[in-house]
C-alpha positions in Angstrom: -17.8 -13.7 -28.7 -18.9 -16.8 -26.8 -16.0 -16.7 -24.1 -18.0 -14.9 -21.3 -15.3 -15.7 -18.5 -14.3 -14.0 -15.4 -11.2 -12.4 -17.3 -13.8 -11.2 -19.8 -15.9 -9.4 -17.1 -12.9 -7.6 -16.1 -11.9 -6.6 -19.6 -15.5 -5.4 -20.2 -15.2 -3.0 -17.2 -12.1 -1.5 -18.9 -14.2 -1.2 -22.2 -16.8 0.8 -20.5 -14.2 3.3 -19.4 -12.6 3.3 -22.9 -16.0 4.5 -24.3 -15.6 7.7 -22.3 -11.8 8.2 -22.2 -10.5 6.4 -25.3 -7.9 5.2 -22.8 -7.5 5.2 -19.3 -5.2 7.4 -17.3 -5.9 11.0 -16.7 -3.4 14.0 -16.6 -2.3 16.8 -18.6 0.9 18.1 -20.1 1.8 21.7 -21.5 0.5 25.0 -20.4 -3.0 24.2 -19.6 -6.2 22.1 -20.0 -8.0 22.2 -23.3 -11.4 23.9 -22.7 -14.4 21.7 -22.6 -17.6 23.7 -23.3 -20.9 21.5 -23.2 -23.6 22.9 -25.6 -26.6 24.3 -23.9 -29.8 22.2 -23.2 -33.1 23.5 -24.7 -35.2 24.2 -21.6 -38.3 22.8 -22.7 -40.2 19.9 -21.2 -40.8 17.9 -24.2 -37.5 18.4 -26.0 -34.9 15.6 -25.4 -32.4 16.5 -27.9 -31.4 18.6 -31.0 -29.2 18.7 -34.0 -28.0 21.7 -35.6 -26.3 22.3 -39.1 -24.4 25.3 -39.7 -25.0 25.3 -43.5 -26.8 22.4 -45.2 -25.6 23.5 -48.5 -21.9 23.4 -47.4 -22.3 20.1 -45.7 -23.9 18.4 -48.8 -21.3 19.9 -51.0 -18.6 18.2 -48.9 -20.4 14.9 -48.8 -20.7 15.0 -52.5 -17.0 15.7 -52.9 -16.3 12.7 -50.7 -18.7 10.6 -52.5 -17.0 11.5 -55.9 -13.6 10.6 -54.5 -14.4 7.3 -53.0 -17.0 6.2 -55.5 -16.4 8.1 -58.8 -19.3 6.1 -60.5 -21.9 7.7 -58.5 -23.5 10.8 -60.3 -22.2 14.1 -59.2 -24.4 16.1 -56.6 -26.3 13.0 -55.6 -26.6 13.9 -51.9 -27.5 17.4 -52.5 -30.1 16.6 -55.2 -31.7 13.9 -52.9 -32.1 16.4 -50.1 -33.3 19.0 -52.4 -36.0 16.9 -54.1 -37.9 16.7 -50.7 -38.2 20.4 -50.8 -39.0 20.7 -54.5 -35.8 22.6 -54.9 -33.0 20.2 -56.2 -30.3 22.9 -55.9 -31.5 24.2 -52.6 -31.4 27.7 -53.9 -34.3 28.7 -51.8 -32.6 27.7 -48.6 -31.0 30.4 -46.5 -27.5 28.9 -46.1 -26.4 32.0 -44.1 -28.5 30.5 -40.9 -28.2 27.2 -39.2 -30.9 24.8 -39.5 -32.2 23.0 -36.4 -33.8 19.6 -35.7 -35.5 19.1 -32.5 -36.4 15.6 -30.9 -39.5 15.7 -28.9 -40.6 13.1 -26.4 -41.8 10.3 -28.4 -44.2 9.2 -25.6 -46.3 12.3 -26.3 -45.5 12.6 -30.1 -45.4 9.6 -32.2 -43.6 11.4 -35.1 -41.0 13.3 -32.6 -38.8 14.9 -35.3 -39.1 18.5 -36.3 -37.0 20.6 -38.5 -36.7 24.3 -38.5 -35.4 25.3 -42.0 -34.2 28.8 -42.6 -35.5 29.9 -46.1 -35.3 32.7 -48.6 -38.8 32.0 -49.6 -40.4 29.9 -47.0 -44.0 30.2 -48.4 -42.8 28.6 -51.7 -40.9 25.8 -50.1 -43.9 25.3 -47.7 -46.2 24.2 -50.7 -43.4 21.7 -52.1 -43.2 20.1 -48.4 -46.9 19.8 -48.0 -47.1 18.0 -51.4 -44.7 15.5 -50.2 -47.3 14.7 -47.4 -45.4 16.4 -44.5 -47.0 19.3 -42.4 -45.3 22.8 -42.6 -45.8 26.0 -40.8 -44.1 29.5 -41.5 -42.5 31.7 -38.8 -40.2 34.6 -39.6 -39.2 33.0 -43.0 -38.3 29.8 -41.4 -40.1 26.5 -42.2 -41.3 24.4 -39.3 -41.7 20.8 -40.8 -43.0 17.8 -39.0 -44.7 14.5 -39.9 -48.0 15.2 -38.2 -50.1 18.1 -37.2 -49.6 17.9 -33.5 -45.8 17.7 -33.7 -45.6 20.9 -36.2 -48.1 22.7 -34.0 -45.7 22.0 -30.9 -42.9 23.4 -33.2 -44.8 26.7 -33.8 -45.4 26.9 -30.0 -41.7 26.5 -29.2 -40.5 29.0 -31.9 -40.0 31.9 -29.6 -37.7 29.8 -27.5 -36.1 28.1 -30.6 -35.4 31.2 -32.7 -32.8 32.9 -30.6 -31.2 29.5 -29.7 -31.1 28.3 -33.5 -29.5 31.6 -34.7 -26.7 31.7 -32.1 -23.2 31.2 -33.3 -22.4 27.6 -34.1 -18.6 26.5 -33.7 -18.9 23.4 -35.8 -20.6 22.3 -39.1 -22.9 19.6 -37.1 -23.9 19.6 -33.5 -26.0 16.7 -32.0 -27.0 17.1 -28.3 -28.9 14.6 -26.2 -30.3 15.4 -22.7 -29.4 11.9 -21.2 -31.0 12.7 -17.7 -34.3 13.8 -19.3 -34.2 10.8 -21.6 -33.6 8.3 -18.9 -36.3 10.0 -16.8 -38.7 9.3 -19.5 -37.5 5.9 -20.7 -35.3 4.4 -17.9 -38.2 2.2 -16.7 -39.1 1.2 -20.3 -35.4 0.1 -20.9 -35.2 -2.0 -17.7 -38.6 -3.8 -18.8 -37.4 -4.4 -22.2 -34.1 -6.0 -20.8 -36.3 -8.0 -18.5 -38.4 -9.3 -21.2 -35.3 -10.2 -23.1 -34.0 -12.2 -20.3 -37.4 -13.9 -19.9 -37.2 -14.8 -23.6 -33.9 -16.2 -22.9 -35.1 -18.3 -20.1 -37.8 -19.8 -22.2 -35.4 -20.6 -25.1 -33.2 -22.2 -22.7 -36.1 -24.3 -20.9 -37.4 -25.4 -24.4 -34.1 -26.5 -25.6 -33.8 -30.3 -25.7 -30.2 -30.0 -25.0 -28.9 -27.1 -22.8 -25.8 -25.4 -24.2 -22.9 -25.7 -21.7 -22.5 -22.5 -19.8 -25.6 -20.8 -21.0 -27.0 -20.2 -17.4 -23.8 -18.5 -16.4 -23.6 -16.4 -19.6 -27.0 -15.3 -18.9 -26.2 -14.1 -15.5 -23.1 -12.4 -16.5 -25.0 -10.7 -19.2 -27.7 -9.5 -16.8 -25.1 -8.1 -14.4 -23.1 -6.3 -17.3 -26.4 -4.7 -18.4 -27.4 -3.7 -14.8 -24.1 -1.9 -14.6 -24.2 -0.3 -18.0 -27.6 1.2 -17.2 -26.1 2.6 -13.8 -23.2 4.2 -15.8 -25.6 5.7 -18.4 -27.7 7.1 -15.4 -24.4 8.9 -14.1 -24.5 11.0 -17.4 -26.3 14.4 -17.5 -25.9 15.1 -21.2 -23.8 14.0 -24.2 -22.9 15.7 -27.5 -21.4 15.0 -30.8 -19.7 17.4 -33.2 -18.7 17.1 -36.8 -16.2 19.4 -38.5 -16.4 18.5 -42.2 -13.8 19.5 -44.7 -12.9 18.2 -48.1 -9.7 16.9 -46.6 -11.6 14.8 -43.9 -13.8 14.7 -40.9 -13.1 15.7 -37.3 -15.4 14.3 -34.7 -15.9 15.2 -31.1 -17.7 13.4 -28.3 -18.6 15.4 -25.2 -20.0 14.0 -21.9 -21.0 15.8 -18.9 -21.4 13.6 -15.7 -24.0 14.3 -13.0 -22.5 16.0 -9.9 -21.3 13.6 -7.1 -21.7 10.3 -9.2 -19.0 7.6 -9.9 -18.5 9.1 -13.4 -18.1 12.6 -12.1 -15.3 11.5 -9.8 -13.6 9.8 -12.8 -13.7 13.0 -14.9 -11.3 14.5 -12.5 -7.8 16.0 -13.6 -5.4 17.6 -11.4 -1.8 16.6 -12.7 0.4 18.1 -15.4 2.5 15.4 -16.9 4.5 15.2 -20.2 4.2 11.8 -22.0 7.4 10.4 -23.0 7.2 6.4 -22.7 5.4 6.2 -26.2 8.9 7.0 -27.7 10.2 3.7 -26.7 7.5 1.5 -28.1 7.8 -0.6 -31.1 6.0 0.5 -34.3 2.4 -0.8 -34.4 -0.9 -0.1 -36.2 -2.5 1.0 -32.8 -0.2 3.4 -30.6 -1.4 5.3 -27.6 0.2 7.5 -24.9 -1.7 8.4 -21.7 -0.7 10.3 -18.8 -1.8 11.2 -15.3 -2.9 9.7 -11.8 -4.5 6.3 -12.6 -6.3 5.9 -9.1 -9.6 7.4 -10.4 -9.7 4.9 -13.3 -8.6 2.1 -11.2 -11.3 2.8 -8.5 -14.0 3.1 -11.3 -12.9 -0.1 -13.0 -12.6 -2.0 -9.9 -16.1 -1.0 -8.6 -17.6 -1.8 -12.1 -15.9 -5.2 -12.2 -16.4 -6.3 -8.5 -20.1 -5.6 -8.7 -20.4 -7.6 -12.2 -18.5 -10.6 -10.7 -20.5 -10.6 -7.5 -24.0 -10.2 -9.2 -23.1 -12.9 -11.9 -21.7 -15.4 -9.3 -18.7 -15.8 -11.8 -16.4 -15.9 -8.7 -16.6 -17.1 -5.3 -15.8 -15.0 -2.2 -12.3 -16.2 -2.0 -11.6 -15.4 -5.6 -13.2 -11.8 -5.1 -11.0 -11.2 -2.1 -7.9 -12.3 -4.1 -8.8 -10.0 -7.0 -9.3 -7.0 -4.6 -6.0 -7.6 -3.1 -4.3 -7.6 -6.7 -6.3 -4.4 -7.5 -4.8 -2.8 -4.4 -1.4 -4.0 -5.4 -1.8 -2.6 -8.9 -2.6 0.9 -7.4 0.7 0.8 -5.4 2.6 -0.1 -8.6 1.3 1.7 -11.5 2.4 5.3 -11.7 1.3 8.1 -13.9 2.1 7.1 -17.5 1.4 4.4 -19.8 2.0 3.7 -23.5 0.9 1.0 -26.0 1.7 -0.4 -29.3 -0.3 -3.1 -30.7 -0.6 -5.1 -34.0 3.2 -5.0 -34.8 4.4 -4.9 -38.2 4.7 -8.5 -39.7 2.8 -10.2 -36.9 -0.8 -11.4 -36.9 -3.5 -12.2 -34.2 -3.2 -10.5 -30.8 0.3 -8.9 -30.2 1.7 -5.8 -28.8 3.8 -4.1 -26.0 2.5 -2.1 -23.0 4.6 -0.1 -20.7 3.8 1.7 -17.4 5.9 3.9 -15.3 5.9 2.3 -11.8 6.2 3.6 -8.2 8.2 0.7 -6.6 10.2 -1.9 -8.6 10.1 -4.3 -5.5 6.3 -4.2 -5.6 6.3 -4.5 -9.4 8.1 -7.8 -8.9 5.3 -9.1 -6.5 2.7 -7.7 -9.3 4.4 -9.8 -11.9 4.3 -13.1 -9.9 0.5 -12.6 -8.9 -0.3 -12.0 -12.5 -0.5 -15.8 -12.8 -3.5 -16.2 -10.6 -5.2 -13.4 -12.4 -4.6 -15.1 -15.8 -5.9 -18.4 -14.3 -9.2 -16.7 -13.7 -9.9 -17.1 -17.4 -10.7 -20.7 -16.8 -14.3 -21.5 -17.4 -15.4 -24.9 -16.7 -19.0 -24.2 -17.5 -18.0 -23.4 -21.1 -15.4 -26.3 -21.2 -12.8 -23.7 -21.5 -9.4 -24.7 -19.8 -6.4 -22.2 -19.4 -3.1 -23.3 -18.5 -0.5 -20.9 -17.3 3.2 -21.5 -17.3 5.4 -18.9 -15.4 9.1 -18.8 -15.6 10.9 -16.2 -13.5 14.3 -15.0 -14.9 13.5 -17.0 -18.1 16.1 -15.0 -19.9 18.1 -11.7 -19.8 18.8 -8.9 -22.4 21.3 -6.1 -21.7 21.3 -7.3 -17.9 17.5 -6.9 -17.5 15.8 -10.2 -16.4 12.8 -11.1 -18.4 10.0 -13.2 -16.9 7.7 -15.2 -19.0 4.1 -16.4 -19.2 2.5 -19.0 -21.6 -1.1 -19.1 -21.8 -2.6 -22.2 -23.4 -6.2 -22.3 -24.3 -8.3 -25.5 -25.0 -11.9 -26.3 -25.1 -14.2 -29.3 -26.1 -16.6 -26.7 -27.7 -15.5 -26.4 -31.3 -17.0 -22.9 -31.6 -15.2 -21.6 -28.5 -11.9 -23.2 -29.6 -12.4 -21.7 -33.4 -12.8 -18.3 -31.8 -9.9 -18.6 -29.8 -7.7 -19.9 -32.8 -9.0 -16.8 -34.9 -7.3 -14.3 -32.6 -4.5 -16.5 -31.0 -2.8 -18.7 -33.7 -2.1 -22.1 -32.2 -4.4 -21.4 -29.2 -1.6 -19.9 -27.0 -0.4 -16.7 -26.0 3.2 -16.1 -25.0 3.9 -13.2 -22.8 7.0 -11.5 -21.2 7.4 -8.8 -18.4 10.4 -7.0 -17.4 11.4 -4.2 -15.1 13.8 -1.5 -16.6 14.5 2.0 -15.2 11.2 2.3 -13.1 9.2 0.9 -16.0 7.1 -2.2 -16.2 7.2 -3.6 -19.8 4.9 -6.3 -21.0 5.1 -8.1 -24.3 2.0 -10.1 -25.6 2.8 -12.3 -28.6 6.1 -10.5 -29.3 9.5 -10.1 -27.3 10.2 -7.0 -25.2 14.0 -6.7 -26.2 13.2 -3.7 -28.3 11.5 -1.7 -25.8 13.8 -2.7 -23.0 16.9 -1.5 -25.1 15.0 1.8 -26.1 14.1 2.6 -22.5 17.4 1.7 -21.1 19.4 3.8 -23.6 16.8 6.6 -24.0 16.9 6.4 -27.7 13.2 6.2 -28.6 12.2 7.4 -32.0 8.5 6.3 -32.2 6.2 9.3 -33.0 2.5 9.8 -32.7 0.7 11.9 -35.4 -2.0 12.8 -32.8 0.6 14.9 -30.9 0.7 17.3 -33.7 -3.0 17.0 -34.9 -4.5 17.9 -31.5 -3.8 20.5 -28.9 -1.6 20.4 -25.9 -3.0 19.6 -22.7 -4.8 16.3 -23.3 -4.4 13.2 -21.3 -4.6 10.5 -24.2 -3.2 10.6 -27.7 -3.1 7.8 -30.3 -3.0 6.7 -34.0 -4.8 4.0 -35.5 -3.7 2.7 -38.9 -6.7 1.0 -39.8 -5.6 -1.2 -42.6 -2.5 -3.0 -41.1 -4.8 -3.4 -37.8 -7.5 -5.2 -39.8 -5.0 -7.2 -41.6 -3.4 -8.5 -38.3 -6.7 -9.2 -36.8 -8.5 -11.0 -39.8 -5.4 -12.5 -41.5 -5.6 -15.6 -39.2 -9.1 -16.3 -40.0 -8.8 -15.8 -43.8 -5.6 -18.0 -43.7 -7.7 -20.9 -42.3 -10.4 -20.3 -44.9 -7.8 -20.2 -47.9 -6.1 -23.4 -46.7 -9.5 -25.2 -46.8 -10.4 -23.6 -50.2 -7.0 -23.8 -51.8 -6.7 -20.0 -52.5 -4.6 -17.2 -51.7 -5.1 -15.4 -48.3 -7.2 -12.3 -49.8 -5.8 -10.1 -46.7 -2.1 -10.4 -48.4 -3.3 -7.5 -50.7 -3.5 -5.1 -47.9 0.1 -5.3 -47.3 0.6 -3.2 -50.6 -1.8 -0.5 -49.3 -0.8 2.4 -46.9 -2.9 5.3 -45.6 -2.5 8.0 -43.1 -3.6 7.1 -39.5 -6.8 7.9 -37.8 -5.7 9.9 -35.0 -7.6 10.3 -31.4 -7.4 12.4 -28.3 -9.1 12.9 -25.1 -9.1 15.2 -22.0 -11.4 15.3 -18.9 -11.8 17.7 -16.1 -14.5 19.3 -13.9 -16.8 16.3 -14.4 -16.6 16.5 -18.2 -14.9 14.5 -20.9 -14.0 15.5 -24.5 -12.8 12.9 -27.0 -11.9 13.6 -30.6 -11.2 11.4 -33.7 -9.8 12.6 -37.0 -10.4 11.0 -40.3 -8.4 11.9 -43.4 -10.3 11.4 -46.8 -7.3 9.7 -48.2 -7.6 7.2 -45.3 -11.2 6.5 -46.3 -10.3 6.3 -50.0 -7.4 3.7 -49.2 -9.9 1.7 -47.1 -12.2 1.6 -50.0 -9.3 0.5 -52.2 -8.5 -2.2 -49.7 -12.0 -3.8 -49.7 -12.0 -3.8 -53.4 -8.9 -5.6 -53.5 -10.1 -8.2 -51.0 -13.3 -8.8 -53.0 -11.4 -9.1 -56.2 -8.9 -11.7 -54.5 -11.8 -13.7 -53.1 -13.6 -13.7 -56.4 -10.4 -15.0 -58.1 -10.3 -18.8 -58.9 -8.2 -21.0 -56.8 -4.6 -21.4 -57.9 -3.7 -24.8 -59.3 -1.3 -26.7 -57.1 
């Protein structure tokens, strides 16, 4: 996206946090915290990560089943046969499916072909010959095949076998486990990563100097990018290890992300959880394609987000000292206003572009009114003269009322002399404008973007919310964040304005209209954090994937159809 404004930087800091939390507010409800157990690191100097597979045959059987459901024209058993061909055993009958297989990732600086496979076998000698015929190197230890792409790496695998054997045979509570020692990886590659970024920046400078006509705002964009990358690397350096898990069933896929922070780092302070709160605000939200509930003390997130955003703003020079001071004051006010729960519902039914409702519990209604008034100055920071982007904000206090609740309105209007920038805005904000409403009801702050807040106000006031979250039943109690993503209507809402513009120019029908006839179960997500660790989960049902494939095919057919005659 071309709009690298000050507001964009603040939003980016929120996105960094979302990568870890799938939301932003920490807390817990119910009887206790879900347990977070980080997989053990392999204590070998040259090993920076590993992958374990509980049963390769079971995994490939499930993959083949998924392929058959989504792409029936694909020959049955394709995945399993493709893997089996490498081992000279198309059915993998010689693989010992009762034992997990293990991949090791060695330090690529020492081993140019760093991937090793430890494959449990019923007849390792027979499989060894087949693998060597394919050009790989293979050694046998305790009926386990050690396979590498060069002799040095394979020999290293044999050297590590006494350490790997008990580790690889230990119980596995998931179908696939990937572990990365981030601390060790950054120790090996941190300086290289910084140098690559520096080289990229130098290339950008050369391109800018060689350009006969410098693009507006290019220098500012580059400074912002440099500042963002610096902060990203700092955040990565706060991570000790991360792990991905995949639980594969015929019905779908459950993925888990686990992150462990280094002690005493900013990230470790973010992964703290002390409160027990039951979420309730989500019940009062309108139905949307993206729904989320989060609970807890928001101060840890606010501090993390503020530090990130402030450092980026200062490094990039995107704001002056006065603006930075005002932004910090607003952040402090925000901490005094926002309490321990939030709920969101975005991409509401029947609407396109950016739209939705956000609700927060608040500590002080009077300060919340100050927060509403001061929001105008924060919205105006989206102005970016260097990119010819102008933002006008019109604020009306007590613009209207519903059921005795005053509603305050904001209207943001975007304009730019840069056609590409304006086109990007129009894709997500039809008409180049965004209408917002804010209201305080029963110690809640409700904000509507591109939609009125009447429904949420009435529901909160009457206590008659009926909105549900599938994630609340999919995942265990005790999480901080629960959410549902209805992918098809969300994609429809986001892309429909762009395809509508294309259809008007081409004289055809908007191909996204076909998605309104397709429904699918939501993708659900969940996260929890405590003791310097975070765990997030995503649950995909096979039926959802099938429906997405159906939607893609419908769009393709519609786009290939000849234009309708006027």
